[in-house]
C-alpha angles and dihedrals in degrees: 000000000000120000117259116265119262110257090228133006126178118183118190093326122182131184127174134179126210112224134173086257095052139275118326113205096207095173120023121181094335112183124174141141123209119195120216126259095029139097114250123190126203099208121197147094128281110289095031093111101257098125093044090051093050090050092053089048091061095036098252088124133023123228118243088219140001135038131295123189127182117190084342094305134106105249090205092065106019096054093129094055095042093049087071096045102036130056128184132200109200125206096251108020113188103219137167096289096184093058122091116247092252093048091050093049091050089050093048093048090053088065094068134062096220106021120176110254107276092218092057093049092048092049094049092053093044093246100124094104091056097057090109098041123101113246091233089063095056123107118247091257097048090047088052091055088048090055089056090048093054089054095045096048085068087075090223131184090220122035116197113200125186111205091325096183097052110132097010123128117237095264093047091045094051090047091053090049088055091048092050092049092050090052089050090052090055092057106275122139114219127193113182139170120226142165091196118105088193091054096047093047095046099042114021125093087193134015130207110202104215120201128168093342100314141085106257096184139345138200142099113311090254092050092050092049093048098043097039107027101026128226134304114305133204113218121201147164115228115233100167122029114265112238124226093262091052091049094047091049091051094050087052089060099048147304110329124201123185118186129207092254088060094253117126147166135213118207105213143134086217096074096150090058092046092052091050092056096042096045097045115117090354094288092148140021139190089050116180138158119228115198112197119235137201088266089061089050091048091051090048092051098043107019087234136102115235110229128179108277131213114266121283127034150202 
């Protein structure tokens, strides 16, 4: 039996735009592979190429060069088949704003042969109380959840989300993450863009670090942190000289660095043992454990800090 097709594959993909100010290379040698039945996050700032990549995955744009495959098909030529299997929620969807939420969901459901029940989708996203409200009267966060609902009512195999938690308050954001995880557990594949380290860490099964139009690194959040940022580290200030036995014991626990100013750090997963050695008899002070995060991994991969961008993206 042949292996199931990748949900998404991009091989050496390039996409540029000609503007009055010159050529913008939005996507430059993008290569990534997304397995089915998982949540994949394209992590990067505005202008990194995330939105353009998602648009090529669903066939809204064609690459200038390279190969894009969505559910094993070329989205540039298999648009009709993919339209029944893939749904996208853009960052700023222009929808029928004078319709009520319930009316809009009914209309959207009519576009598909086997839609997911609108009531189920609305309930899961806590939108049931808004069914009689005009879309134009919704808050930004509620409209964002409605955009996700419109994509999900298609009952797709692959759901594409562009910055899905933009505009949501913390409680609504965490609820959305819970809903997306439950949909993934029921067999859905989700590919999403985000600039949020918290979102990528909490939700994604795999993360693609996107920088200047290409994928700088990929893996689970834990793999990226371990391979790019290292493990936990105990930092300390030496008060009494460490003897040879102490130093040997610390080197057995991990990678030891002692600086000229008598500060140091020990990279180790065995932090409790390290603290016991360093704290004994007042040998060291200012002891603290630093646990690396996805932000540290992102910086290691790109040389840049990822900050919250303005709305919209390339």
